[in-house]
C-alpha positions as CSV (number, residue, x, y, z in Angstrom):
1,X,-52.0,22.3,-28.3
2,X,-54.1,22.2,-25.1
3,X,-52.8,19.2,-22.6
4,X,-55.2,17.3,-21.1
5,X,-55.2,16.8,-17.1
6,X,-54.2,13.2,-17.6
7,X,-51.3,14.2,-19.7
8,X,-50.3,16.9,-17.4
9,X,-50.9,14.3,-14.4
10,X,-48.6,11.7,-16.1
11,X,-46.2,13.8,-16.7
12,X,-45.6,15.1,-13.4
13,X,-45.7,11.6,-11.9
14,X,-42.9,10.4,-14.6
15,X,-40.7,13.1,-14.0
16,X,-41.2,13.0,-10.3
17,X,-40.3,9.0,-10.5
18,X,-37.1,9.9,-12.6
19,X,-36.0,12.2,-10.0
20,X,-36.6,10.1,-6.9
21,X,-34.6,7.4,-9.2
22,X,-31.8,9.7,-9.6
23,X,-31.6,10.5,-5.9
24,X,-32.1,7.3,-4.3
25,X,-31.3,4.7,-6.9
26,X,-28.7,5.9,-9.2
27,X,-26.1,6.8,-6.6
28,X,-26.1,3.1,-5.3
29,X,-25.5,1.7,-8.8
30,X,-22.8,4.1,-9.9
31,X,-24.4,7.0,-12.0
32,X,-24.4,5.3,-15.3
33,X,-26.8,3.3,-17.4
34,X,-25.3,0.6,-19.7
35,X,-26.1,2.7,-22.9
36,X,-24.3,5.6,-21.3
37,X,-21.4,3.5,-20.5
38,X,-21.0,2.0,-24.0
39,X,-22.2,5.2,-26.2
40,X,-20.8,7.8,-23.9
41,X,-23.9,10.1,-24.3
42,X,-26.7,11.0,-21.8
43,X,-27.8,8.5,-19.5
44,X,-31.4,6.8,-19.7
45,X,-32.8,8.8,-17.1
46,X,-31.6,11.8,-18.6
47,X,-32.9,10.7,-21.9
48,X,-36.6,9.8,-20.3
49,X,-36.6,13.0,-18.6
50,X,-35.8,15.2,-21.9
51,X,-38.5,13.1,-23.9
52,X,-41.2,13.9,-21.2
53,X,-40.3,17.4,-21.5
54,X,-40.2,17.6,-25.6
55,X,-42.6,14.9,-26.7
56,X,-46.1,14.1,-26.6
57,X,-46.9,11.7,-23.9
58,X,-47.4,8.8,-26.3
59,X,-44.5,9.6,-28.0
60,X,-42.3,10.2,-24.9
61,X,-43.5,6.4,-23.5
62,X,-42.5,5.2,-27.2
63,X,-39.3,6.8,-27.1
64,X,-38.5,5.5,-23.3
65,X,-39.5,1.9,-24.0
66,X,-37.0,2.0,-27.4
67,X,-34.4,3.4,-25.0
68,X,-34.5,0.8,-22.5
69,X,-34.2,-1.9,-25.2
70,X,-31.3,0.1,-26.4
71,X,-29.8,-0.2,-22.9
72,X,-30.4,-3.8,-22.4
73,X,-28.6,-4.4,-25.8
74,X,-25.8,-2.2,-24.6
75,X,-25.5,-4.1,-21.1
76,X,-25.1,-7.3,-23.4
77,X,-22.4,-5.9,-25.5
78,X,-20.8,-4.6,-22.5
79,X,-21.1,-8.2,-20.9
80,X,-19.7,-10.0,-23.7
81,X,-16.8,-7.6,-24.4
82,X,-16.0,-7.7,-20.5
83,X,-14.8,-3.9,-21.1
84,X,-15.7,-2.6,-17.9
85,X,-13.9,-4.4,-14.8
86,X,-16.4,-5.3,-12.0
87,X,-19.4,-3.9,-14.0
88,X,-22.8,-5.6,-12.7
89,X,-26.2,-4.3,-14.3
90,X,-28.3,-3.5,-11.5
91,X,-30.7,-1.1,-13.5
92,X,-34.3,-0.8,-13.0
93,X,-35.8,-1.2,-15.8
94,X,-32.9,-0.9,-18.3
95,X,-31.7,-4.6,-18.1
96,X,-35.2,-5.8,-17.8
97,X,-36.5,-7.6,-21.0
98,X,-39.2,-5.3,-22.6
């Protein structure tokens, strides 16, 4: 399967954005998204990065949107249970409604 120039460029932009997020934003917020805190698996940034390397562009975007929805639900569950002392969700875009 041959990839288009757009596909390649879109993947590059997405992966660079994830790298910048992980380098500059993630350390400020504590390295863990609500999904990871609740379920103990990979963070949303790691998941999305993996999707963009393993799936088609359209599938990766769809999987990412669903993951952000799941992360939002995890954030609500953590807040409701108050299981993490001092937890404040400042994640972009995990806690934004999608």
